[in-house]
Structures are given as structure tokens and as C-alpha cells.
All heavy atoms as TSV, in Angstrom:
chain	resi	resn	atom	element	x	y	z
A	1	MET	N	N	0.792	-1.188	0.049
A	1	MET	CA	C	-0.011	0.042	-0.051
A	1	MET	C	C	0.859	1.169	-0.046
A	1	MET	O	O	1.764	1.394	0.806
A	1	MET	CB	C	-0.854	-0.024	1.286
A	1	MET	CG	C	-1.771	1.276	1.379
A	1	MET	SD	S	-3.116	0.794	2.403
A	1	MET	CE	C	-2.757	1.669	3.902
A	2	GLU	N	N	0.602	2.173	-0.950
A	2	GLU	CA	C	1.450	3.437	-1.048
A	2	GLU	C	C	0.871	4.423	-0.038
A	2	GLU	O	O	-0.263	4.673	0.082
A	2	GLU	CB	C	1.253	3.866	-2.513
A	2	GLU	CG	C	2.259	5.032	-2.758
A	2	GLU	CD	C	2.217	5.424	-4.248
A	2	GLU	OE1	O	1.977	4.633	-5.070
A	2	GLU	OE2	O	2.321	6.676	-4.460
A	3	ARG	N	N	1.792	5.123	0.595
A	3	ARG	CA	C	1.431	6.131	1.545
A	3	ARG	C	C	1.678	7.408	0.916
A	3	ARG	O	O	2.595	7.743	0.288
A	3	ARG	CB	C	2.234	6.067	2.851
A	3	ARG	CG	C	2.094	4.839	3.612
A	3	ARG	CD	C	2.916	4.688	4.804
A	3	ARG	NE	N	2.685	5.802	5.664
A	3	ARG	CZ	C	3.438	6.090	6.774
A	3	ARG	NH1	N	4.364	5.279	7.090
A	3	ARG	NH2	N	3.088	7.106	7.570
A	4	LYS	N	N	0.699	8.382	1.195
A	4	LYS	CA	C	0.867	9.831	0.670
A	4	LYS	C	C	1.731	10.597	1.608
A	4	LYS	O	O	1.598	10.378	2.866
A	4	LYS	CB	C	-0.563	10.544	0.575
A	4	LYS	CG	C	-1.428	9.953	-0.456
A	4	LYS	CD	C	-2.738	10.682	-0.509
A	4	LYS	CE	C	-3.605	10.281	-1.568
A	4	LYS	NZ	N	-4.821	10.947	-1.730
A	5	PRO	N	N	2.583	11.435	1.128
A	5	PRO	CA	C	3.414	12.226	1.977
A	5	PRO	C	C	2.484	13.199	2.768
A	5	PRO	O	O	1.504	13.684	2.370
A	5	PRO	CB	C	4.340	13.067	1.128
A	5	PRO	CG	C	3.745	13.001	-0.268
A	5	PRO	CD	C	2.813	11.775	-0.332
A	6	GLN	N	N	2.957	13.390	4.068
A	6	GLN	CA	C	2.122	14.249	4.921
A	6	GLN	C	C	2.559	15.690	4.703
A	6	GLN	O	O	3.747	15.946	4.325
A	6	GLN	CB	C	2.408	13.906	6.388
A	6	GLN	CG	C	1.866	12.508	6.870
A	6	GLN	CD	C	2.100	12.408	8.350
A	6	GLN	OE1	O	3.026	12.934	8.840
A	6	GLN	NE2	N	1.296	11.595	8.975
A	7	THR	N	N	1.509	16.536	4.769
A	7	THR	CA	C	1.861	17.980	4.571
A	7	THR	C	C	1.540	18.673	5.848
A	7	THR	O	O	0.618	18.311	6.605
A	7	THR	CB	C	1.056	18.572	3.366
A	7	THR	OG1	O	-0.332	18.423	3.682
A	7	THR	CG2	C	1.387	17.939	2.043
A	8	SER	N	N	2.287	19.722	6.057
A	8	SER	CA	C	1.998	20.531	7.371
A	8	SER	C	C	1.275	21.722	6.907
A	8	SER	O	O	1.125	21.991	5.814
A	8	SER	CB	C	3.365	20.887	7.963
A	8	SER	OG	O	3.994	21.853	7.200
A	9	SER	N	N	0.764	22.472	7.914
A	9	SER	CA	C	0.035	23.683	7.596
A	9	SER	C	C	0.870	24.795	7.047
A	9	SER	O	O	0.470	25.755	6.409
A	9	SER	CB	C	-0.675	24.252	8.894
A	9	SER	OG	O	0.253	24.496	9.830
A	10	ASN	N	N	2.223	24.609	7.157
A	10	ASN	CA	C	3.173	25.504	6.626
A	10	ASN	C	C	3.537	25.247	5.128
A	10	ASN	O	O	4.320	25.912	4.527
A	10	ASN	CB	C	4.514	25.512	7.359
A	10	ASN	CG	C	4.276	25.950	8.853
A	10	ASN	OD1	O	3.298	26.707	9.160
A	10	ASN	ND2	N	5.201	25.728	9.703
A	11	ASP	N	N	3.014	24.163	4.622
A	11	ASP	CA	C	3.388	23.758	3.244
A	11	ASP	C	C	2.563	24.504	2.268
A	11	ASP	O	O	1.354	24.563	2.282
A	11	ASP	CB	C	3.022	22.180	3.137
A	11	ASP	CG	C	3.576	21.649	1.759
A	11	ASP	OD1	O	4.133	22.403	0.964
A	11	ASP	OD2	O	3.455	20.438	1.609
A	12	VAL	N	N	3.300	25.347	1.325
A	12	VAL	CA	C	2.650	26.232	0.513
A	12	VAL	C	C	2.452	25.630	-0.943
A	12	VAL	O	O	1.895	26.225	-1.842
A	12	VAL	CB	C	3.457	27.513	0.305
A	12	VAL	CG1	C	3.421	28.370	1.591
A	12	VAL	CG2	C	4.753	27.298	-0.185
A	13	ARG	N	N	2.836	24.354	-1.144
A	13	ARG	CA	C	2.684	23.860	-2.439
A	13	ARG	C	C	1.252	23.707	-2.882
A	13	ARG	O	O	1.051	23.966	-4.105
A	13	ARG	CB	C	3.386	22.397	-2.435
A	13	ARG	CG	C	4.847	22.395	-2.384
A	13	ARG	CD	C	5.411	21.036	-2.290
A	13	ARG	NE	N	5.088	20.522	-0.961
A	13	ARG	CZ	C	5.377	19.230	-0.644
A	13	ARG	NH1	N	5.960	18.440	-1.459
A	13	ARG	NH2	N	5.085	18.773	0.639
A	14	GLY	N	N	0.392	23.494	-2.071
A	14	GLY	CA	C	-1.057	23.376	-2.504
A	14	GLY	C	C	-1.825	24.584	-1.965
A	14	GLY	O	O	-3.018	24.753	-2.303
A	15	GLY	N	N	-1.127	25.574	-1.392
A	15	GLY	CA	C	-1.880	26.719	-0.855
A	15	GLY	C	C	-1.863	27.872	-1.788
A	15	GLY	O	O	-1.375	27.800	-2.940
A	16	VAL	N	N	-2.472	28.902	-1.349
A	16	VAL	CA	C	-2.553	30.142	-2.158
A	16	VAL	C	C	-1.388	31.121	-1.595
A	16	VAL	O	O	-1.211	31.338	-0.444
A	16	VAL	CB	C	-3.947	30.872	-1.865
A	16	VAL	CG1	C	-3.994	32.062	-2.628
A	16	VAL	CG2	C	-5.062	29.942	-2.332
A	17	VAL	N	N	-0.701	31.504	-2.685
A	17	VAL	CA	C	0.380	32.511	-2.294
A	17	VAL	C	C	-0.083	33.937	-2.601
A	17	VAL	O	O	-0.709	34.251	-3.654
A	17	VAL	CB	C	1.641	32.212	-3.267
A	17	VAL	CG1	C	2.748	33.187	-3.099
A	17	VAL	CG2	C	2.105	30.823	-3.021
A	18	PRO	N	N	0.115	34.815	-1.691
A	18	PRO	CA	C	-0.324	36.267	-1.916
A	18	PRO	C	C	0.345	36.800	-3.034
A	18	PRO	O	O	1.505	36.533	-3.336
A	18	PRO	CB	C	-0.117	36.847	-0.602
A	18	PRO	CG	C	0.919	36.122	0.079
A	18	PRO	CD	C	0.787	34.661	-0.331
A	19	PRO	N	N	-0.266	37.867	-3.658
A	19	PRO	CA	C	0.453	38.452	-4.792
A	19	PRO	C	C	1.618	39.246	-4.252
A	19	PRO	O	O	1.699	39.724	-3.233
A	19	PRO	CB	C	-0.658	39.361	-5.439
A	19	PRO	CG	C	-1.666	39.570	-4.304
A	19	PRO	CD	C	-1.646	38.377	-3.431
A	20	ALA	N	N	2.574	39.325	-5.281
A	20	ALA	CA	C	3.786	40.130	-4.826
A	20	ALA	C	C	3.420	41.590	-4.639
A	20	ALA	O	O	2.475	42.070	-5.222
A	20	ALA	CB	C	4.830	40.003	-5.916
A	21	ARG	N	N	4.114	42.271	-3.795
A	21	ARG	CA	C	3.969	43.678	-3.313
A	21	ARG	C	C	4.473	44.582	-4.645
A	21	ARG	O	O	5.524	44.185	-5.277
A	21	ARG	CB	C	4.672	43.988	-2.225
A	21	ARG	CG	C	4.471	45.396	-1.745
A	21	ARG	CD	C	4.908	45.491	-0.204
A	21	ARG	NE	N	4.598	46.764	0.212
A	21	ARG	CZ	C	5.528	47.601	0.873
A	21	ARG	NH1	N	6.603	47.130	1.206
A	21	ARG	NH2	N	5.048	48.775	1.258
A	22	ASP	N	N	3.806	45.634	-4.883
A	22	ASP	CA	C	4.229	46.555	-5.903
A	22	ASP	C	C	5.586	47.142	-5.541
A	22	ASP	O	O	5.658	47.829	-4.539
A	22	ASP	CB	C	3.206	47.639	-6.100
A	22	ASP	CG	C	3.460	48.573	-7.224
A	22	ASP	OD1	O	4.607	48.629	-7.717
A	22	ASP	OD2	O	2.598	49.310	-7.537
A	23	PRO	N	N	6.600	46.927	-6.316
A	23	PRO	CA	C	7.948	47.535	-5.952
A	23	PRO	C	C	7.954	48.980	-5.890
A	23	PRO	O	O	8.715	49.631	-5.111
A	23	PRO	CB	C	8.884	46.896	-6.966
A	23	PRO	CG	C	8.116	46.195	-8.017
A	23	PRO	CD	C	6.705	46.164	-7.519
A	24	ASP	N	N	7.205	49.693	-6.719
A	24	ASP	CA	C	7.180	51.162	-6.753
A	24	ASP	C	C	6.561	51.638	-5.436
A	24	ASP	O	O	7.110	52.665	-4.943
A	24	ASP	CB	C	6.382	51.634	-7.878
A	24	ASP	CG	C	6.605	53.127	-8.140
A	24	ASP	OD1	O	7.728	53.577	-8.269
A	24	ASP	OD2	O	5.583	53.894	-8.086
A	25	VAL	N	N	5.611	50.997	-4.900
A	25	VAL	CA	C	5.004	51.406	-3.577
A	25	VAL	C	C	6.205	51.263	-2.475
A	25	VAL	O	O	6.252	52.191	-1.651
A	25	VAL	CB	C	3.757	50.513	-3.331
A	25	VAL	CG1	C	3.321	50.834	-1.815
A	25	VAL	CG2	C	2.696	50.827	-4.286
A	26	ALA	N	N	6.837	50.176	-2.571
A	26	ALA	CA	C	7.912	49.955	-1.483
A	26	ALA	C	C	8.961	51.053	-1.616
A	26	ALA	O	O	9.485	51.587	-0.600
A	26	ALA	CB	C	8.532	48.516	-1.726
A	27	VAL	N	N	9.362	51.325	-2.834
A	27	VAL	CA	C	10.463	52.402	-2.987
A	27	VAL	C	C	9.859	53.845	-2.554
A	27	VAL	O	O	10.611	54.557	-1.907
A	27	VAL	CB	C	10.920	52.469	-4.485
A	27	VAL	CG1	C	11.905	53.704	-4.698
A	27	VAL	CG2	C	11.708	51.239	-4.831
A	28	THR	N	N	8.628	54.099	-2.826
A	28	THR	CA	C	8.019	55.339	-2.472
A	28	THR	C	C	7.900	55.458	-0.893
A	28	THR	O	O	8.261	56.543	-0.330
A	28	THR	CB	C	6.596	55.494	-3.090
A	28	THR	OG1	O	6.722	55.471	-4.493
A	28	THR	CG2	C	5.900	56.736	-2.608
A	29	GLU	N	N	7.584	54.359	-0.295
A	29	GLU	CA	C	7.574	54.411	1.159
A	29	GLU	C	C	9.060	54.588	1.773
A	29	GLU	O	O	9.191	55.168	2.700
A	29	GLU	CB	C	6.974	53.112	1.683
A	29	GLU	CG	C	5.524	52.986	1.413
A	29	GLU	CD	C	4.895	51.603	1.815
A	29	GLU	OE1	O	5.646	50.664	2.201
A	29	GLU	OE2	O	3.612	51.497	1.807
A	30	GLU	N	N	9.935	53.966	1.065
A	30	GLU	CA	C	11.337	54.048	1.525
A	30	GLU	C	C	11.867	55.526	1.340
A	30	GLU	O	O	12.499	56.036	2.321
A	30	GLU	CB	C	12.223	53.203	0.727
A	30	GLU	CG	C	13.621	53.111	1.147
A	30	GLU	CD	C	14.576	52.159	0.486
A	30	GLU	OE1	O	13.929	51.171	-0.151
A	30	GLU	OE2	O	15.811	52.392	0.458
A	31	TYR	N	N	11.509	56.187	0.395
A	31	TYR	CA	C	11.823	57.581	0.099
A	31	TYR	C	C	11.209	58.530	1.182
A	31	TYR	O	O	11.874	59.305	1.847
A	31	TYR	CB	C	11.416	57.981	-1.287
A	31	TYR	CG	C	11.471	59.539	-1.457
A	31	TYR	CD1	C	12.717	60.170	-1.540
A	31	TYR	CD2	C	10.361	60.299	-1.399
A	31	TYR	CE1	C	12.726	61.581	-1.714
A	31	TYR	CE2	C	10.458	61.737	-1.638
A	31	TYR	CZ	C	11.578	62.260	-1.702
A	31	TYR	OH	O	11.635	63.714	-1.842
A	32	ALA	N	N	9.985	58.289	1.522
A	32	ALA	CA	C	9.251	59.011	2.527
A	32	ALA	C	C	9.928	58.857	3.848
A	32	ALA	O	O	10.053	59.810	4.566
A	32	ALA	CB	C	7.770	58.584	2.645
A	33	HIS	N	N	10.396	57.622	4.144
A	33	HIS	CA	C	11.054	57.359	5.424
A	33	HIS	C	C	12.368	58.106	5.449
A	33	HIS	O	O	12.715	58.824	6.443
A	33	HIS	CB	C	11.257	55.842	5.547
A	33	HIS	CG	C	12.078	55.486	6.800
A	33	HIS	ND1	N	11.754	55.576	8.053
A	33	HIS	CD2	C	13.472	55.031	6.800
A	33	HIS	CE1	C	12.686	55.273	8.861
A	33	HIS	NE2	N	13.807	54.949	8.158
A	34	PHE	N	N	13.190	57.996	4.445
A	34	PHE	CA	C	14.532	58.669	4.369
A	34	PHE	C	C	14.365	60.199	4.376
A	34	PHE	O	O	15.062	60.833	5.081
A	34	PHE	CB	C	15.309	58.185	3.173
A	34	PHE	CG	C	15.936	56.818	3.313
A	34	PHE	CD1	C	15.941	55.947	2.298
A	34	PHE	CD2	C	16.409	56.346	4.511
A	34	PHE	CE1	C	16.488	54.605	2.367
A	34	PHE	CE2	C	16.923	55.129	4.665
A	34	PHE	CZ	C	17.010	54.263	3.602
A	35	LYS	N	N	13.324	60.661	3.670
A	35	LYS	CA	C	13.178	62.130	3.749
A	35	LYS	C	C	12.734	62.546	5.114
A	35	LYS	O	O	13.182	63.617	5.528
A	35	LYS	CB	C	12.020	62.471	2.642
A	35	LYS	CG	C	11.926	64.034	2.595
A	35	LYS	CD	C	11.063	64.464	1.522
A	35	LYS	CE	C	10.878	65.929	1.631
A	35	LYS	NZ	N	10.428	66.510	0.406
A	36	ALA	N	N	11.943	61.816	5.740
A	36	ALA	CA	C	11.519	62.242	7.117
A	36	ALA	C	C	12.663	62.123	8.113
A	36	ALA	O	O	12.631	62.955	8.988
A	36	ALA	CB	C	10.363	61.180	7.566
A	37	LEU	N	N	13.716	61.383	7.847
A	37	LEU	CA	C	14.873	61.479	8.688
A	37	LEU	C	C	15.591	62.777	8.631
A	37	LEU	O	O	16.205	63.255	9.424
A	37	LEU	CB	C	15.889	60.276	8.315
A	37	LEU	CG	C	15.403	58.921	8.679
A	37	LEU	CD1	C	16.334	57.830	8.134
A	37	LEU	CD2	C	15.141	58.689	10.232
A	38	GLY	N	N	15.559	63.347	7.366
A	38	GLY	CA	C	15.999	64.704	7.082
A	38	GLY	C	C	17.517	64.876	7.175
A	38	GLY	O	O	17.948	65.991	7.377
A	39	THR	N	N	18.241	63.759	6.967
A	39	THR	CA	C	19.655	63.893	6.969
A	39	THR	C	C	20.183	63.654	5.538
A	39	THR	O	O	19.615	62.933	4.606
A	39	THR	CB	C	20.337	62.819	7.862
A	39	THR	OG1	O	20.118	61.529	7.358
A	39	THR	CG2	C	19.765	62.943	9.277
A	40	ARG	N	N	21.405	64.335	5.267
A	40	ARG	CA	C	22.125	64.096	4.067
A	40	ARG	C	C	22.377	62.565	3.851
A	40	ARG	O	O	22.229	62.057	2.664
A	40	ARG	CB	C	23.435	64.860	4.118
A	40	ARG	CG	C	24.376	64.628	2.934
A	40	ARG	CD	C	25.468	65.666	2.951
A	40	ARG	NE	N	24.962	67.062	2.700
A	40	ARG	CZ	C	24.558	67.539	1.433
A	40	ARG	NH1	N	24.590	66.637	0.381
A	40	ARG	NH2	N	24.164	68.719	1.309
A	41	GLU	N	N	22.805	61.876	4.870
A	41	GLU	CA	C	23.145	60.537	4.795
A	41	GLU	C	C	22.051	59.661	4.267
A	41	GLU	O	O	22.168	58.775	3.458
A	41	GLU	CB	C	23.680	59.952	6.135
A	41	GLU	CG	C	25.041	60.578	6.495
A	41	GLU	CD	C	24.889	61.902	7.141
A	41	GLU	OE1	O	23.829	62.353	7.463
A	41	GLU	OE2	O	25.982	62.628	7.309
A	42	ALA	N	N	20.791	59.880	4.862
A	42	ALA	CA	C	19.666	59.106	4.474
A	42	ALA	C	C	19.239	59.380	3.032
A	42	ALA	O	O	19.064	58.417	2.302
A	42	ALA	CB	C	18.474	59.524	5.382
A	43	LEU	N	N	19.282	60.610	2.512
A	43	LEU	CA	C	19.018	60.884	1.111
A	43	LEU	C	C	20.041	60.283	0.254
A	43	LEU	O	O	19.793	59.744	-0.844
A	43	LEU	CB	C	18.817	62.384	0.892
A	43	LEU	CG	C	17.619	62.961	1.661
A	43	LEU	CD1	C	17.756	64.467	1.561
A	43	LEU	CD2	C	16.297	62.517	0.973
A	44	GLU	N	N	21.326	60.409	0.506
A	44	GLU	CA	C	22.369	59.861	-0.178
A	44	GLU	C	C	22.216	58.246	-0.284
A	44	GLU	O	O	22.510	57.606	-1.340
A	44	GLU	CB	C	23.706	60.224	0.358
A	44	GLU	CG	C	24.095	61.664	0.099
A	44	GLU	CD	C	25.406	62.082	0.782
A	44	GLU	OE1	O	25.851	61.402	1.694
A	44	GLU	OE2	O	25.842	63.198	0.378
A	45	LEU	N	N	21.896	57.624	0.797
A	45	LEU	CA	C	21.622	56.226	0.732
A	45	LEU	C	C	20.428	55.845	-0.210
A	45	LEU	O	O	20.523	54.861	-0.922
A	45	LEU	CB	C	21.407	55.767	2.170
A	45	LEU	CG	C	21.056	54.235	2.255
A	45	LEU	CD1	C	22.218	53.384	1.721
A	45	LEU	CD2	C	20.719	53.874	3.815
A	46	PHE	N	N	19.418	56.597	-0.033
A	46	PHE	CA	C	18.316	56.364	-1.021
A	46	PHE	C	C	18.635	56.433	-2.444
A	46	PHE	O	O	18.346	55.634	-3.272
A	46	PHE	CB	C	17.131	57.403	-0.832
A	46	PHE	CG	C	16.052	57.145	-1.749
A	46	PHE	CD1	C	15.076	56.197	-1.500
A	46	PHE	CD2	C	15.870	57.789	-2.854
A	46	PHE	CE1	C	14.010	55.940	-2.342
A	46	PHE	CE2	C	14.818	57.573	-3.807
A	46	PHE	CZ	C	13.869	56.595	-3.539
A	47	ILE	N	N	19.491	57.469	-2.857
A	47	ILE	CA	C	20.029	57.679	-4.285
A	47	ILE	C	C	20.969	56.532	-4.578
A	47	ILE	O	O	20.805	56.017	-5.705
A	47	ILE	CB	C	20.636	59.023	-4.282
A	47	ILE	CG1	C	19.644	60.151	-4.208
A	47	ILE	CG2	C	21.400	59.127	-5.728
A	47	ILE	CD1	C	20.375	61.552	-3.979
A	48	GLN	N	N	21.797	56.080	-3.683
A	48	GLN	CA	C	22.608	54.998	-3.907
A	48	GLN	C	C	21.765	53.706	-4.160
A	48	GLN	O	O	22.194	52.914	-5.090
A	48	GLN	CB	C	23.527	54.738	-2.669
A	48	GLN	CG	C	24.642	53.779	-2.991
A	48	GLN	CD	C	25.585	53.536	-1.787
A	48	GLN	OE1	O	25.244	54.013	-0.582
A	48	GLN	NE2	N	26.671	53.024	-1.964
A	49	ARG	N	N	20.846	53.488	-3.411
A	49	ARG	CA	C	20.014	52.269	-3.541
A	49	ARG	C	C	19.137	52.283	-4.734
A	49	ARG	O	O	18.792	51.165	-5.386
A	49	ARG	CB	C	19.194	52.032	-2.291
A	49	ARG	CG	C	19.984	51.676	-1.094
A	49	ARG	CD	C	19.105	51.579	0.143
A	49	ARG	NE	N	17.884	50.832	-0.010
A	49	ARG	CZ	C	17.690	49.656	0.649
A	49	ARG	NH1	N	18.600	49.176	1.403
A	49	ARG	NH2	N	16.591	48.988	0.377
A	50	HIS	N	N	18.614	53.509	-5.239
A	50	HIS	CA	C	17.715	53.598	-6.286
A	50	HIS	C	C	18.083	54.698	-7.277
A	50	HIS	O	O	17.216	55.590	-7.522
A	50	HIS	CB	C	16.222	53.842	-5.704
A	50	HIS	CG	C	15.821	52.911	-4.674
A	50	HIS	ND1	N	15.459	51.546	-4.866
A	50	HIS	CD2	C	15.817	52.986	-3.290
A	50	HIS	CE1	C	15.189	50.973	-3.808
A	50	HIS	NE2	N	15.331	51.797	-2.815
A	51	PRO	N	N	19.339	54.629	-7.874
A	51	PRO	CA	C	19.790	55.687	-8.692
A	51	PRO	C	C	18.936	56.058	-9.830
A	51	PRO	O	O	18.898	57.151	-10.311
A	51	PRO	CB	C	21.143	55.311	-9.051
A	51	PRO	CG	C	21.107	53.713	-8.986
A	51	PRO	CD	C	20.226	53.493	-7.912
A	52	LYS	N	N	18.201	55.074	-10.430
A	52	LYS	CA	C	17.392	55.342	-11.662
A	52	LYS	C	C	15.928	55.562	-11.404
A	52	LYS	O	O	15.133	55.658	-12.317
A	52	LYS	CB	C	17.612	54.251	-12.617
A	52	LYS	CG	C	19.029	54.139	-13.021
A	52	LYS	CD	C	19.240	53.073	-14.046
A	52	LYS	CE	C	20.740	52.972	-14.514
A	52	LYS	NZ	N	20.966	52.017	-15.451
A	53	HIS	N	N	15.551	55.472	-10.163
A	53	HIS	CA	C	14.092	55.518	-9.786
A	53	HIS	C	C	13.687	57.014	-9.946
A	53	HIS	O	O	14.512	57.941	-9.770
A	53	HIS	CB	C	13.760	55.113	-8.380
A	53	HIS	CG	C	12.364	55.006	-8.082
A	53	HIS	ND1	N	11.588	56.048	-7.621
A	53	HIS	CD2	C	11.448	53.938	-8.233
A	53	HIS	CE1	C	10.410	55.656	-7.454
A	53	HIS	NE2	N	10.253	54.371	-7.861
A	54	ARG	N	N	12.484	57.335	-10.267
A	54	ARG	CA	C	11.953	58.682	-10.457
A	54	ARG	C	C	12.195	59.476	-9.188
A	54	ARG	O	O	12.340	60.766	-9.371
A	54	ARG	CB	C	10.571	58.676	-10.916
A	54	ARG	CG	C	9.562	58.045	-9.962
A	54	ARG	CD	C	8.153	58.060	-10.380
A	54	ARG	NE	N	7.377	57.285	-9.525
A	54	ARG	CZ	C	6.848	57.674	-8.338
A	54	ARG	NH1	N	7.233	58.869	-7.875
A	54	ARG	NH2	N	6.133	56.873	-7.555
A	55	LEU	N	N	12.100	58.954	-8.110
A	55	LEU	CA	C	12.277	59.712	-6.819
A	55	LEU	C	C	13.716	60.026	-6.507
A	55	LEU	O	O	13.998	60.863	-5.607
A	55	LEU	CB	C	11.662	58.996	-5.657
A	55	LEU	CG	C	10.109	58.903	-5.674
A	55	LEU	CD1	C	9.553	58.122	-4.567
A	55	LEU	CD2	C	9.561	60.442	-5.583
A	56	ALA	N	N	14.694	59.422	-7.200
A	56	ALA	CA	C	16.075	59.697	-7.017
A	56	ALA	C	C	16.350	61.204	-7.359
A	56	ALA	O	O	17.101	61.936	-6.657
A	56	ALA	CB	C	16.928	58.770	-7.764
A	57	GLU	N	N	15.712	61.727	-8.329
A	57	GLU	CA	C	15.907	63.096	-8.758
A	57	GLU	C	C	15.297	63.957	-7.711
A	57	GLU	O	O	15.972	65.056	-7.322
A	57	GLU	CB	C	15.305	63.377	-10.088
A	57	GLU	CG	C	15.574	64.836	-10.606
A	57	GLU	CD	C	17.021	65.219	-10.671
A	57	GLU	OE1	O	17.821	64.324	-11.041
A	57	GLU	OE2	O	17.333	66.409	-10.241
A	58	GLN	N	N	14.249	63.669	-7.089
A	58	GLN	CA	C	13.618	64.452	-6.046
A	58	GLN	C	C	14.591	64.424	-4.797
A	58	GLN	O	O	14.752	65.419	-4.077
A	58	GLN	CB	C	12.296	63.846	-5.608
A	58	GLN	CG	C	11.608	64.552	-4.558
A	58	GLN	CD	C	11.379	66.094	-5.010
A	58	GLN	OE1	O	10.789	66.355	-5.957
A	58	GLN	NE2	N	11.758	66.998	-4.082
A	59	ALA	N	N	15.171	63.189	-4.562
A	59	ALA	CA	C	16.064	63.100	-3.409
A	59	ALA	C	C	17.341	64.023	-3.705
A	59	ALA	O	O	17.813	64.682	-2.753
A	59	ALA	CB	C	16.538	61.715	-3.193
A	60	ARG	N	N	17.818	64.187	-4.933
A	60	ARG	CA	C	18.839	65.018	-5.245
A	60	ARG	C	C	18.469	66.477	-4.993
A	60	ARG	O	O	19.310	67.299	-4.494
A	60	ARG	CB	C	19.331	64.804	-6.730
A	60	ARG	CG	C	20.022	63.507	-6.879
A	60	ARG	CD	C	20.442	63.337	-8.434
A	60	ARG	NE	N	20.943	62.051	-8.630
A	60	ARG	CZ	C	20.191	60.973	-9.130
A	60	ARG	NH1	N	18.918	61.113	-9.507
A	60	ARG	NH2	N	20.698	59.743	-9.349
A	61	GLN	N	N	17.194	66.778	-5.365
A	61	GLN	CA	C	16.736	68.210	-5.019
A	61	GLN	C	C	16.718	68.501	-3.577
A	61	GLN	O	O	17.043	69.497	-3.221
A	61	GLN	CB	C	15.393	68.362	-5.715
A	61	GLN	CG	C	15.387	68.389	-7.294
A	61	GLN	CD	C	16.384	69.494	-7.773
A	61	GLN	OE1	O	16.299	70.645	-7.314
A	61	GLN	NE2	N	17.101	69.088	-8.840
A	62	ASP	N	N	16.247	67.491	-2.878
A	62	ASP	CA	C	16.185	67.544	-1.376
A	62	ASP	C	C	17.509	67.790	-0.846
A	62	ASP	O	O	17.688	68.600	0.204
A	62	ASP	CB	C	15.517	66.291	-0.739
A	62	ASP	CG	C	14.093	66.124	-1.113
A	62	ASP	OD1	O	13.464	67.149	-1.560
A	62	ASP	OD2	O	13.659	65.021	-1.054
A	63	LEU	N	N	18.616	67.115	-1.284
A	63	LEU	CA	C	19.953	67.323	-0.850
A	63	LEU	C	C	20.376	68.770	-1.031
A	63	LEU	O	O	21.124	69.335	-0.162
A	63	LEU	CB	C	20.898	66.419	-1.612
A	63	LEU	CG	C	21.021	64.954	-1.060
A	63	LEU	CD1	C	21.932	64.105	-2.060
A	63	LEU	CD2	C	21.531	64.945	0.279
A	64	LYS	N	N	20.061	69.326	-2.220
A	64	LYS	CA	C	20.485	70.759	-2.462
A	64	LYS	C	C	19.845	71.717	-1.442
A	64	LYS	O	O	20.361	72.701	-1.040
A	64	LYS	CB	C	20.008	71.157	-3.857
A	64	LYS	CG	C	20.756	70.556	-4.919
A	64	LYS	CD	C	20.368	70.957	-6.279
A	64	LYS	CE	C	21.085	70.163	-7.351
A	64	LYS	NZ	N	20.654	70.534	-8.777
A	65	LEU	N	N	18.648	71.304	-0.934
A	65	LEU	CA	C	17.986	72.219	0.016
A	65	LEU	C	C	18.564	72.166	1.340
A	65	LEU	O	O	18.366	72.967	2.201
A	65	LEU	CB	C	16.502	71.817	0.126
A	65	LEU	CG	C	15.628	72.052	-1.157
A	65	LEU	CD1	C	14.152	71.578	-0.940
A	65	LEU	CD2	C	15.589	73.641	-1.458
A	66	LEU	N	N	19.292	71.068	1.575
A	66	LEU	CA	C	19.950	70.917	2.897
A	66	LEU	C	C	21.238	71.824	2.955
A	66	LEU	O	O	21.838	71.931	4.065
A	66	LEU	CB	C	20.358	69.370	3.171
A	66	LEU	CG	C	19.164	68.480	3.476
A	66	LEU	CD1	C	19.706	67.065	3.626
A	66	LEU	CD2	C	18.421	68.928	4.646
A	67	ASP	N	N	21.791	72.231	1.850
A	67	ASP	CA	C	22.967	72.974	1.894
A	67	ASP	C	C	22.814	74.388	2.383
A	67	ASP	O	O	21.870	74.983	2.444
A	67	ASP	CB	C	23.582	73.127	0.388
A	67	ASP	CG	C	24.086	71.707	-0.012
A	67	ASP	OD1	O	24.462	70.984	0.855
A	67	ASP	OD2	O	24.140	71.589	-1.341
């Protein structure tokens, strides 16, 4: 007699996987967080992490305002 493998409640093979999060929303939230910190280091880190994102230019403008 063949036995079926047991599955646990943590097994996602037969379950429903939630949709992936919108990456643009995540970057926008990250920008808001770094801008709220209000430091040059935070804005430079955002630009370094997302140099081609549309908000990188805004972060560059924010840096100029800190001067």
C-alpha cells in the first residue's frame, strides 16, 4: 500500500500565495522614510540604492535644500 506524504500547515505547495507587493510602492515608502529622517546620509543612501528611480531626482533636489 502506497502512503501519501504528509503535509504541514506551513506547506505552500497546495496553498494560495499572496500576490507580490508593488515594488514602486515599496520604494516610495522608503523615500518617505528617508526624507522624514531629514539627513544628508539618508538621502544619499536612497539615491545609492535607487539611482534610476523617479524619486532619486527628487532626493537630489532635497539634498540641495540641505546646503
